[in-house]
C-alpha positions as CSV (number, residue, x, y, z in Angstrom):
1,M,-89.0,49.6,46.7
2,K,-88.3,49.7,43.0
3,T,-85.4,52.2,43.6
4,L,-84.0,49.9,46.3
5,K,-84.0,46.9,43.9
6,I,-82.2,48.9,41.3
7,L,-79.5,50.0,43.8
8,L,-79.1,46.4,45.0
9,V,-78.8,45.1,41.5
10,T,-76.3,47.8,40.6
11,A,-74.2,47.2,43.7
12,L,-74.3,43.5,43.1
13,G,-73.2,44.0,39.5
14,L,-70.3,46.1,40.6
15,I,-69.2,43.5,43.1
16,L,-69.5,40.7,40.6
17,F,-67.6,42.8,37.9
18,A,-64.8,43.4,40.3
19,C,-64.6,39.8,41.4
20,S,-64.7,38.7,37.8
21,D,-61.7,40.9,36.9
22,E,-59.7,39.5,39.7
23,K,-60.8,35.9,38.9
24,M,-60.0,36.4,35.2
25,D,-56.5,37.7,36.1
26,E,-55.9,34.6,38.1
27,I,-57.3,32.3,35.3
28,D,-55.2,34.1,32.7
29,M,-51.9,33.7,34.6
30,E,-49.4,31.4,32.7
31,R,-48.7,28.7,35.3
32,N,-45.7,27.4,33.4
33,D,-44.1,30.8,33.2
34,A,-43.9,31.8,36.8
35,L,-43.1,35.4,37.7
36,N,-40.9,34.4,40.6
37,M,-38.9,31.3,40.3
38,E,-36.6,29.7,42.8
39,A,-32.9,30.0,42.1
40,G,-32.6,26.2,41.5
41,S,-35.3,26.3,38.9
42,I,-33.5,29.0,36.9
43,L,-30.2,27.2,37.0
44,P,-30.9,24.4,34.4
45,D,-31.8,26.9,31.7
46,A,-28.6,28.9,32.5
47,I,-26.5,25.8,32.3
48,L,-28.1,24.8,29.0
49,K,-27.7,28.2,27.4
50,T,-24.1,28.4,28.5
51,A,-23.2,25.1,26.9
52,F,-25.4,25.5,23.8
53,E,-25.3,29.2,23.0
54,T,-22.0,30.4,24.5
55,T,-19.8,27.4,23.9
56,G,-21.5,25.4,21.2
57,C,-22.6,27.8,18.4
58,D,-21.5,30.8,16.4
59,I,-18.7,31.9,18.6
60,A,-17.0,28.5,18.3
61,W,-18.0,28.1,14.6
62,Y,-16.3,31.4,13.6
63,S,-13.3,30.6,16.0
64,T,-12.7,27.3,14.2
65,V,-12.5,29.1,10.9
66,Y,-10.3,31.9,12.1
67,V,-7.8,29.5,13.7
68,E,-7.9,27.1,10.7
69,H,-9.1,24.0,12.5
70,S,-11.8,24.2,9.8
71,A,-12.3,25.9,6.5
72,G,-15.5,27.7,5.8
73,T,-16.8,26.2,2.6
74,W,-20.4,27.5,2.4
75,A,-22.4,30.7,3.1
76,Q,-21.4,32.7,6.2
77,S,-18.5,30.4,7.0
78,A,-17.1,30.7,3.5
79,V,-17.3,34.5,3.8
80,A,-15.4,34.3,7.1
81,D,-12.7,32.1,5.5
82,K,-12.3,34.8,2.8
83,R,-12.1,37.5,5.6
84,Q,-15.0,39.4,4.1
85,A,-17.5,41.4,6.1
86,Q,-16.0,40.3,9.4
87,N,-16.2,43.8,10.8
88,D,-20.0,43.9,10.4
89,A,-21.9,44.9,13.6
90,S,-24.7,42.4,12.7
91,L,-22.3,39.4,12.6
92,F,-22.3,38.5,16.3
93,N,-25.3,40.5,17.4
94,N,-27.3,37.4,18.5
95,N,-24.3,36.0,20.3
96,W,-23.7,39.2,22.2
97,N,-27.4,39.4,23.2
98,G,-27.4,35.7,24.1
99,L,-24.4,36.1,26.4
100,Y,-26.0,39.0,28.3
101,D,-29.3,37.1,28.4
102,V,-27.7,34.2,30.2
103,M,-25.7,36.4,32.5
104,N,-28.9,38.2,33.4
105,E,-30.5,34.9,34.4
106,L,-27.4,34.2,36.5
107,K,-27.6,37.6,38.0
108,D,-31.2,36.7,39.1
109,I,-29.9,33.6,40.8
110,L,-27.1,35.7,42.5
111,T,-29.7,38.2,43.7
112,K,-32.0,35.6,45.2
113,T,-29.1,33.8,46.9
114,A,-27.4,36.9,48.3
115,P,-27.3,37.4,52.1
116,D,-30.2,39.9,51.8
117,G,-32.0,37.8,49.2
118,T,-34.9,35.4,49.4
119,E,-32.6,32.3,49.5
120,P,-29.5,33.4,51.5
121,E,-28.6,29.8,52.4
122,N,-28.8,28.4,48.9
123,Y,-25.0,28.2,48.6
124,W,-24.9,25.5,45.9
125,A,-27.0,27.5,43.4
126,R,-25.0,30.6,44.2
127,G,-21.7,28.9,43.7
128,I,-22.7,27.3,40.4
129,A,-24.1,30.6,39.2
130,Q,-20.8,32.3,40.1
131,V,-18.8,29.8,38.1
132,L,-21.0,30.1,35.1
133,T,-21.0,33.9,35.3
134,A,-17.2,34.0,35.4
135,Y,-17.1,31.6,32.4
136,N,-19.6,33.6,30.3
137,L,-18.0,37.0,31.2
138,A,-14.6,35.6,30.2
139,V,-15.9,34.5,26.8
140,A,-17.4,37.9,26.3
141,T,-14.2,39.8,27.1
142,D,-12.0,37.3,25.3
143,M,-13.9,37.7,22.1
144,W,-14.7,41.5,22.3
145,G,-12.1,42.9,24.6
146,E,-13.9,45.8,26.4
147,V,-17.4,44.9,27.3
148,P,-20.1,46.3,29.7
149,W,-20.1,44.8,33.2
150,T,-20.2,47.0,36.2
151,E,-23.1,48.9,34.8
152,A,-24.6,46.0,32.8
153,L,-27.7,44.1,33.6
154,M,-29.4,47.0,35.3
155,G,-32.5,47.1,33.2
156,A,-34.2,50.5,32.9
157,E,-31.9,51.9,35.6
158,I,-29.0,52.1,33.2
159,L,-29.9,51.7,29.6
160,Q,-26.5,52.7,28.3
161,P,-23.9,51.0,30.4
162,K,-20.2,52.0,30.2
163,Y,-17.6,49.5,28.9
164,D,-15.1,48.0,31.3
165,K,-11.4,47.4,30.5
166,Q,-10.3,43.9,30.1
167,S,-7.6,44.5,32.7
168,E,-10.3,45.3,35.2
169,L,-12.5,42.4,34.2
170,Y,-10.0,39.6,34.7
171,P,-9.5,40.3,38.4
172,K,-13.3,40.3,38.8
173,I,-13.5,37.0,37.0
174,Q,-10.9,35.5,39.4
175,A,-12.6,37.0,42.4
176,M,-16.0,35.5,41.3
177,L,-14.4,32.1,41.1
178,D,-12.8,32.5,44.5
179,D,-16.3,33.3,46.0
180,A,-17.7,30.3,44.1
181,I,-15.2,28.0,45.7
182,V,-16.1,29.2,49.1
183,N,-19.8,28.9,48.6
184,L,-19.5,25.4,47.0
185,G,-17.5,24.3,49.9
186,K,-20.3,25.0,52.4
187,T,-22.6,22.3,53.7
188,V,-26.0,22.4,52.0
189,N,-29.1,20.4,52.6
190,K,-30.7,20.9,49.2
191,L,-28.8,19.9,46.1
192,P,-29.9,20.8,42.5
193,S,-32.3,18.4,40.8
194,A,-31.2,19.4,37.3
195,D,-27.5,20.1,37.4
196,Y,-26.8,19.0,33.8
197,I,-23.0,19.1,34.3
198,Y,-22.0,17.6,37.6
199,H,-25.4,16.4,38.9
200,G,-25.1,18.0,42.3
201,D,-21.4,17.1,43.0
202,Q,-20.1,20.1,44.8
203,N,-16.5,19.0,44.8
204,A,-16.6,18.6,41.0
205,W,-17.8,22.1,40.7
206,I,-15.0,23.3,43.0
207,K,-12.4,21.5,40.8
208,A,-13.9,23.1,37.7
209,A,-13.6,26.6,39.4
210,W,-9.9,26.0,40.3
211,S,-9.2,24.7,36.7
212,L,-10.8,27.8,35.2
213,K,-8.7,30.0,37.5
214,A,-5.6,28.3,36.0
215,R,-6.8,28.9,32.5
216,Y,-7.4,32.6,33.1
217,A,-4.2,33.1,35.0
218,L,-2.2,31.6,32.1
219,R,-4.1,33.8,29.6
220,L,-2.1,36.7,31.0
221,T,1.4,35.5,30.1
222,K,2.0,38.6,27.9
223,I,0.9,40.8,30.8
224,N,2.3,39.0,33.9
225,G,5.1,36.8,32.5
226,T,6.3,34.0,34.8
227,S,4.0,35.2,37.6
228,A,1.1,34.1,35.4
229,A,2.7,30.7,35.3
230,T,3.1,30.7,39.1
231,E,-0.5,31.6,39.6
232,A,-1.7,28.9,37.2
233,L,0.3,26.2,38.9
234,N,-1.0,27.2,42.3
235,Y,-4.6,27.0,41.0
236,L,-4.4,23.8,39.0
237,A,-3.1,21.9,42.0
238,N,-6.7,21.9,43.1
239,G,-8.2,21.2,39.7
240,F,-9.1,18.2,37.6
241,T,-7.2,15.0,38.2
242,S,-8.6,12.9,35.3
243,N,-11.0,12.9,32.3
244,D,-13.7,11.8,34.6
245,E,-13.8,15.3,36.1
246,N,-14.1,17.2,32.8
247,F,-16.2,20.3,32.8
248,I,-18.6,19.2,30.0
249,F,-22.3,19.3,29.1
250,D,-23.3,15.8,28.3
251,A,-27.1,15.9,28.2
252,F,-27.9,16.2,24.5
253,E,-30.6,14.0,23.0
254,P,-30.9,12.2,19.6
255,T,-33.7,14.6,18.5
256,A,-33.8,17.5,16.2
257,S,-34.5,19.9,19.1
258,G,-32.2,18.3,21.6
259,E,-29.0,17.4,19.7
260,N,-25.5,18.7,19.8
261,P,-25.3,22.1,18.1
262,W,-22.2,21.3,16.1
263,Y,-24.0,18.1,14.8
264,Q,-27.0,20.2,14.0
265,F,-24.9,22.8,12.1
266,L,-23.2,20.1,10.1
267,N,-26.4,18.1,9.4
268,D,-28.6,21.1,8.5
269,R,-26.1,23.4,6.8
270,T,-22.7,21.8,6.2
271,H,-20.8,25.1,6.3
272,L,-17.5,23.7,7.6
273,S,-14.9,21.4,6.2
274,S,-11.8,20.0,7.8
275,G,-8.9,22.6,7.5
276,Q,-5.7,21.9,5.6
277,T,-3.6,23.6,8.3
278,L,-4.7,21.2,11.0
279,Y,-4.6,18.2,8.8
280,D,-1.0,18.9,7.5
281,L,0.3,19.2,11.1
282,M,-1.2,15.8,11.9
283,V,0.1,14.2,8.8
284,E,3.6,15.5,9.5
285,R,3.4,13.7,12.8
286,N,1.8,10.5,11.6
287,D,-0.9,11.3,14.1
288,P,-3.1,8.2,15.1
289,R,-6.0,10.6,15.7
290,I,-6.5,11.3,12.0
291,P,-9.0,8.4,11.5
292,A,-10.9,9.6,14.6
293,Y,-11.0,13.3,13.5
294,F,-11.8,13.3,9.8
295,T,-14.2,11.7,7.3
296,Q,-12.9,10.4,4.0
297,I,-14.1,11.3,0.5
298,D,-14.0,8.3,-1.9
299,G,-11.6,6.5,0.4
300,A,-9.2,9.3,1.0
301,Y,-8.8,12.3,3.3
302,N,-9.4,15.6,1.5
303,P,-9.1,18.6,3.7
304,A,-10.1,22.0,2.4
305,P,-7.4,24.6,1.8
306,N,-8.0,27.4,4.3
307,G,-9.0,30.6,2.6
308,T,-9.1,29.3,-1.0
309,A,-11.5,26.3,-0.9
310,V,-14.2,25.8,-3.5
311,E,-17.6,26.7,-2.1
312,N,-19.7,23.6,-1.7
313,Q,-22.2,22.2,0.7
314,G,-20.7,18.8,1.5
315,G,-19.3,16.0,-0.6
316,M,-16.1,17.6,-1.8
317,Y,-14.0,17.9,1.3
318,S,-13.5,15.9,4.5
319,T,-15.5,17.1,7.5
320,S,-15.3,16.4,11.2
321,L,-15.9,12.8,12.1
322,I,-16.1,13.9,15.7
323,T,-19.2,16.0,14.7
324,E,-20.6,13.5,12.3
325,N,-20.7,10.9,15.1
326,G,-21.6,13.4,17.7
327,Q,-25.4,13.9,17.7
328,T,-25.3,13.5,21.5
329,G,-21.6,14.3,21.9
330,A,-20.6,16.4,24.9
331,I,-19.7,20.1,24.7
332,P,-16.6,20.7,26.7
333,L,-16.3,24.0,28.7
334,M,-12.9,22.9,30.0
335,T,-11.1,19.5,29.9
336,Y,-8.5,17.7,31.9
337,H,-6.2,17.6,28.9
338,E,-6.4,21.4,28.7
339,L,-5.4,21.6,32.3
340,K,-2.4,19.4,31.7
341,F,-1.3,21.5,28.8
342,I,-1.5,24.6,31.1
343,E,0.6,22.8,33.6
344,A,3.2,21.9,31.0
345,E,3.4,25.5,29.7
346,A,3.5,27.0,33.1
347,K,6.3,24.7,34.2
348,L,8.2,25.3,31.0
349,M,8.0,29.0,31.6
350,K,9.5,28.6,35.0
351,G,12.3,26.3,33.9
352,D,10.8,23.2,35.7
353,A,12.1,20.1,33.9
354,T,9.0,18.2,34.9
355,W,7.1,20.1,32.3
356,A,7.7,17.3,29.8
357,Y,6.0,14.8,32.0
358,A,2.8,17.0,32.2
359,F,3.1,17.5,28.4
360,G,3.0,13.8,27.9
361,E,0.1,13.4,30.3
362,A,-1.8,16.1,28.3
363,I,-1.4,14.2,25.0
364,A,-2.3,10.9,26.6
365,A,-5.4,12.4,28.2
366,N,-6.5,13.7,24.8
367,F,-6.0,10.3,23.2
368,A,-8.1,8.8,25.9
369,Y,-10.7,11.5,25.5
370,H,-11.2,10.5,21.9
371,G,-10.9,6.8,22.5
372,V,-7.7,6.5,20.5
373,D,-4.8,4.1,21.3
374,G,-1.1,4.6,20.6
375,A,-0.4,7.7,22.7
376,E,2.9,6.4,24.2
377,D,4.4,5.5,20.8
378,Y,3.2,8.8,19.4
379,I,4.9,10.8,22.2
380,L,8.1,8.8,22.0
381,N,8.5,8.7,18.2
382,Q,6.7,11.7,16.8
383,V,6.6,14.4,19.5
384,A,9.8,14.0,21.5
385,P,12.1,14.4,18.4
386,R,10.5,17.7,17.6
387,V,10.8,19.2,21.1
388,P,14.5,20.2,21.5
389,G,14.8,23.9,20.6
390,N,11.1,24.1,19.9
391,E,9.6,23.4,23.3
392,L,6.8,26.0,23.3
393,K,6.1,25.6,19.6
394,E,5.5,21.9,19.9
395,L,3.6,22.2,23.1
396,I,1.1,24.7,21.7
397,T,0.9,22.8,18.4
398,Q,-0.1,19.7,20.3
399,K,-2.6,21.6,22.3
400,Y,-4.0,23.0,19.0
401,I,-4.3,19.5,17.6
402,A,-6.0,18.3,20.8
403,F,-8.6,21.1,20.7
404,Y,-10.2,20.0,17.5
405,E,-13.2,20.5,17.1
406,F,-15.4,21.5,20.0
407,E,-12.6,23.4,21.9
408,A,-12.1,25.9,19.0
409,I,-12.7,28.9,21.2
410,E,-9.6,28.1,23.3
411,A,-7.5,27.3,20.3
412,Y,-8.4,30.8,19.0
413,N,-7.4,32.3,22.3
414,D,-4.1,30.4,22.4
415,Y,-3.2,31.5,18.9
416,R,-3.9,35.2,19.6
417,R,-1.8,34.8,22.8
418,T,1.2,32.9,21.3
419,G,1.0,33.1,17.5
420,I,1.4,29.3,17.4
421,P,1.0,27.4,15.1
422,T,1.6,29.1,11.8
423,M,-1.6,30.0,10.0
424,H,-1.8,29.5,6.2
425,N,-4.9,31.3,5.1
426,P,-3.6,33.8,2.5
427,N,-6.3,36.2,3.3
428,N,-4.6,36.9,6.6
429,A,-1.8,38.6,4.7
430,T,-4.0,40.5,2.2
431,T,-6.9,41.4,4.5
432,G,-5.8,40.6,8.0
433,F,-6.3,38.1,10.8
434,V,-9.4,38.6,12.9
435,N,-8.0,39.6,16.2
436,R,-11.3,40.2,17.9
437,F,-15.1,40.2,17.2
438,P,-17.0,43.3,16.0
439,F,-19.2,45.0,18.5
440,A,-22.9,44.2,18.3
441,L,-25.4,46.1,16.3
442,S,-27.7,46.4,19.3
443,E,-24.9,48.3,21.1
444,V,-24.0,50.4,18.1
445,S,-27.6,51.4,17.7
446,S,-28.6,51.9,21.4
447,N,-25.3,52.6,23.2
448,P,-23.0,54.4,20.7
449,D,-21.5,56.8,23.2
450,N,-19.9,53.9,25.1
451,V,-18.9,51.6,22.2
452,P,-15.2,52.1,21.6
453,A,-14.8,54.9,19.1
454,E,-12.1,53.0,17.3
455,Y,-14.7,50.4,16.2
456,L,-17.1,53.1,15.0
457,N,-14.4,54.9,13.0
458,D,-12.2,52.1,11.6
459,P,-13.8,49.7,9.0
460,D,-10.8,47.3,9.6
461,F,-11.2,47.4,13.3
462,V,-11.2,43.6,13.9
463,Y,-7.9,43.3,12.0
464,N,-6.2,46.3,13.4
465,Y,-6.9,46.0,17.2
466,K,-5.8,43.1,19.4
467,V,-7.4,42.6,22.8
468,W,-5.4,43.7,25.9
469,W,-4.1,40.2,26.9
470,A,-2.9,39.6,23.4
471,G,-0.8,42.7,23.4
472,G,-3.4,45.3,22.4
473,T,-4.1,48.7,23.8
474,E,-7.3,49.1,25.9
475,L,-9.8,51.4,24.1
476,V,-11.9,52.8,27.0
477,P,-10.8,55.2,29.7
């Protein structure tokens, strides 16, 4: 009897112990960090990261210095302005990793919404994820040139992905946008509850996709010539029709953790001042946007000379009034005025006389975007007299002016593509213009066999090697 009791107690103890482990595993599970989320629940974070990290942080802050919208007047930005240490693999390591992190999230959405996935009829989430993937991948290849893609995001399956040529990535970007347009055009019963950009408007996302296609088509003018212009015109016919359809993130909050990243950067660090190059172009044209663009110092505008400014953390040079007033300001991924500039350039390339009409519409749209009056007078009296014989130069210069400050990435891309307007940072001549970003330390450390050898062997790589669409040679087989 005593033995039987011992056996019963032992058996009961084992059962309770087993049940206890299972119960504890259930109790310990983090309910707010689900292991398997629906595609629509992943999407808000991917949208936020795209706007905040891809478009709104370091990539743009360095671009604005390289393209002389701004002068770097403190810390890392001042170093960039002097063209020092810009080939350092640690410089954009976080940005590289952030891009692949958000693209990994988007891949998860695409896997779930694939025909053989768990949500095969979730077309809206799939379409939005495809637009955002195309956008993030384009930023990656535009900044770095050759980047991992076909073997990327495979986890432990492929720890050292090969790098893809930019000439192979651009067709993939366009194809992804084509698929997005198809998926977004399908009838759906369930719309996203947290679409921070278009709030579930499928047609708006479709127009954004067409507009991005026009951007990426025109990017290849050095490669495809007038056929790039033809493609861009075909695509933009289905794109934005007004500022109301801008592809922007406009959900920032007036809090330290929820505010616009440009505002946060200015408020916390004050690394950037308004650039002399941009300011002088606007003064030459008596531009009415000057009071909307720049702060004053002791009642006067005082831009910082690009490349030679005195290092200071605010108070000496003018800064961006757009940013100073922009705690909750929208981050544009693409705007209507950009699309109209694309239309104007494409028509100019094809000899279409109506290019000038689109050009005027682009300038007017930018004035309206900034809430500035006087576009018609400015176009008639300041822009038109400068156009004859300098059509492309004035067009790209006006686009450059319009892109201040939050559209610095596209200003940087345009300059590398066209060489317009003239840059004045003296360090461009003595050290070099930064033609592309240095590859990430995480890649140099863990994937050195696939990182282009030219980067590993040339300490001046970022100055010596242009990306493919800017006239450079591709560096991987």
